[in-house]
C-alpha positions in Angstrom: -18.4 20.5 58.7 -14.5 20.9 57.7 -12.5 23.5 58.8 -9.3 24.0 57.2 -7.6 27.1 56.6 -7.1 28.3 53.3 -4.0 29.4 52.0 -3.6 32.5 50.5 -4.0 32.6 46.7 -1.7 34.5 44.8 -3.0 37.5 42.7 -3.2 36.7 39.1 -1.8 39.3 36.4 -4.6 41.1 34.5 -2.9 40.9 31.4 -3.3 37.5 29.5 -0.2 35.0 28.5 -0.2 34.8 25.0 -0.8 31.1 23.8 1.3 30.3 20.7 -0.9 28.8 17.4 -0.7 25.5 16.4 1.1 25.1 13.2 -1.8 24.4 10.9 -4.2 27.0 12.6 -3.9 30.7 12.2 -2.9 32.9 15.2 -5.8 34.8 17.0 -6.4 38.0 14.6 -5.2 36.9 11.4 -7.3 36.0 8.5 -8.0 32.2 8.2 -6.5 30.5 5.2 -7.6 27.4 3.7 -6.1 24.8 5.5 -3.9 22.7 3.5 -5.4 19.3 2.6 -4.0 16.2 4.8 -3.3 13.3 2.9 -5.4 10.3 4.4 -3.4 7.1 5.8 -3.6 4.8 2.5 -5.3 2.0 4.6 -5.9 2.0 8.4 -5.0 -0.9 10.3 -8.0 -3.2 10.9 -9.6 -2.5 14.1 -9.1 -5.0 16.6 -6.6 -6.9 15.0 -2.9 -6.2 15.7 0.0 -5.9 13.3 2.1 -9.2 13.2 5.5 -9.0 12.7 8.1 -11.3 11.2 11.3 -9.6 12.7 14.8 -9.4 11.3 16.5 -12.2 12.4 14.0 -14.4 11.5 13.6 -16.7 8.1 10.7 -18.3 7.3 10.0 -21.0 4.4 6.7 -21.6 3.2 3.3 -19.8 2.2 2.0 -17.3 4.9 -1.6 -16.6 4.4 -4.5 -15.0 6.4 -6.7 -12.0 6.5 -4.6 -9.7 9.3 -1.9 -7.4 8.8 1.9 -8.4 8.6 5.2 -6.6 8.8 8.0 -8.4 7.0 11.5 -7.5 8.5 12.8 -10.8 8.1 13.2 -13.2 5.1 10.1 -15.4 3.8 10.6 -18.0 0.8 7.1 -18.7 -0.5 3.9 -17.1 -1.3 2.3 -14.1 1.1 -1.3 -13.7 1.0 -2.6 -11.3 3.8 -5.0 -8.4 4.5 -2.6 -5.7 4.5 1.5 -6.3 4.0 4.2 -3.9 4.8 7.9 -5.4 3.5 10.3 -3.4 5.9 13.7 -2.2 4.5 15.4 -5.2 5.9 12.3 -7.6 4.7 12.9 -10.0 1.5 10.1 -12.3 0.2 11.1 -14.6 -2.4 7.5 -15.8 -4.0 4.2 -14.2 -4.9 2.8 -11.4 -2.6 -1.2 -10.5 -2.8 -3.1 -8.0 -0.1 -5.4 -5.5 -0.5 -2.7 -2.8 0.3 1.3 -3.6 -0.1 4.0 -1.1 0.8 7.6 -2.4 -0.3 10.7 -0.8 1.4 12.6 -3.9 1.1 13.0 -6.5 -1.4 10.3 -8.5 -3.3 11.3 -11.2 -5.9 8.1 -12.6 -7.3 4.8 -11.2 -8.6 3.0 -8.3 -6.4 -1.0 -8.2 -6.7 -3.1 -5.9 -4.7 -5.8 -3.0 -4.8 -3.2 -0.4 -3.5 0.7 -1.2 -4.2 3.4 1.5 -3.0 7.2 1.1 -3.7 9.2 3.7 -1.5 12.5 4.6 -2.5 14.2 1.8 -0.9 12.0 -1.0 -2.6 13.3 -3.5 -4.9 10.8 -5.1 -6.9 11.5 -8.0 -9.4 8.5 -9.2 -10.7 5.2 -8.4 -12.0 2.7 -6.1 -10.5 -0.9 -6.0 -10.6 -2.7 -3.5 -9.1 -5.7 -0.7 -9.2 -3.5 1.9 -7.8 0.1 2.1 -7.9 2.8 4.3 -6.7 6.5 4.5 -7.2 8.8 6.7 -5.3 11.9 8.3 -6.8 15.0 5.9 -6.3 13.0 2.4 -6.3 14.0 -0.1 -8.2 11.3 -2.3 -10.4 12.0 -4.6 -13.0 8.7 -6.1 -14.6 5.4 -5.6 -16.1 2.6 -3.4 -14.5 -0.9 -4.4 -15.2 -3.4 -1.5 -14.1 -7.0 -2.7 -13.6 -9.5 -4.1 -11.0 -9.6 -7.6 -9.7 -12.7 -9.1 -11.2 -14.3 -12.1 -8.9 -14.9 -15.3 -11.1 -17.9 -15.7 -12.6 -20.3 -18.5 -12.1 -20.3 -20.8 -14.7 -23.6 -20.4 -17.2 -24.6 -22.3 -20.0 -23.2 -21.0 -23.0 -25.3 -20.8 -26.2 -23.8 -23.0 -29.0 -21.6 -20.5 -30.8 -22.8 -19.6 -34.6 -20.1 -20.4 -37.4 -18.0 -17.4 -38.4 -18.2 -16.4 -42.0 -14.9 -17.3 -43.7 -12.3 -15.1 -43.8 -10.0 -14.5 -46.7 -6.5 -16.0 -46.1 -3.9 -13.2 -44.9 -1.8 -11.5 -47.4 2.0 -12.5 -47.0 4.6 -9.9 -47.9 8.2 -11.0 -48.7 10.7 -8.6 -47.0 13.7 -10.2 -48.7 16.0 -7.5 -50.7 16.3 -8.1 -54.3 19.6 -9.8 -55.4 
């Protein structure tokens, strides 16, 4: 059907060229070692949604809220409540921060709340942190209190039984600690 002369094929060498192994795999013929565990990403980005960014030359006055992912490289004066938050090295937030995953590389002045909170070495946080998991790298500045525990959903108001009167307790003893004159 089609007549086309074929170009002569170069003869291939009979010795195979060695392929260097990948850094995490042993070379052929070597005994395999157990691979080093790979740390998973703390919280992957939400599929189907992009990362919103407040760039370094922007300043936002007011509260920011939503379920998406946000990176703040500029300045925010107000509360930030999002699904996942990264405060970049040039980022600054003056207000409360609440997200499932919070990574601070810049400056936060206010309370921080999240399931996972990470302060990298360039972080500056002045405020209380409430987190289930907290990581603070060497060099990070933190001033405040840490409350570690699970956030509980508000419970529905149930009718409370009438409290029973407690038995009377004796009055506390007062000890005078003044030196004798």
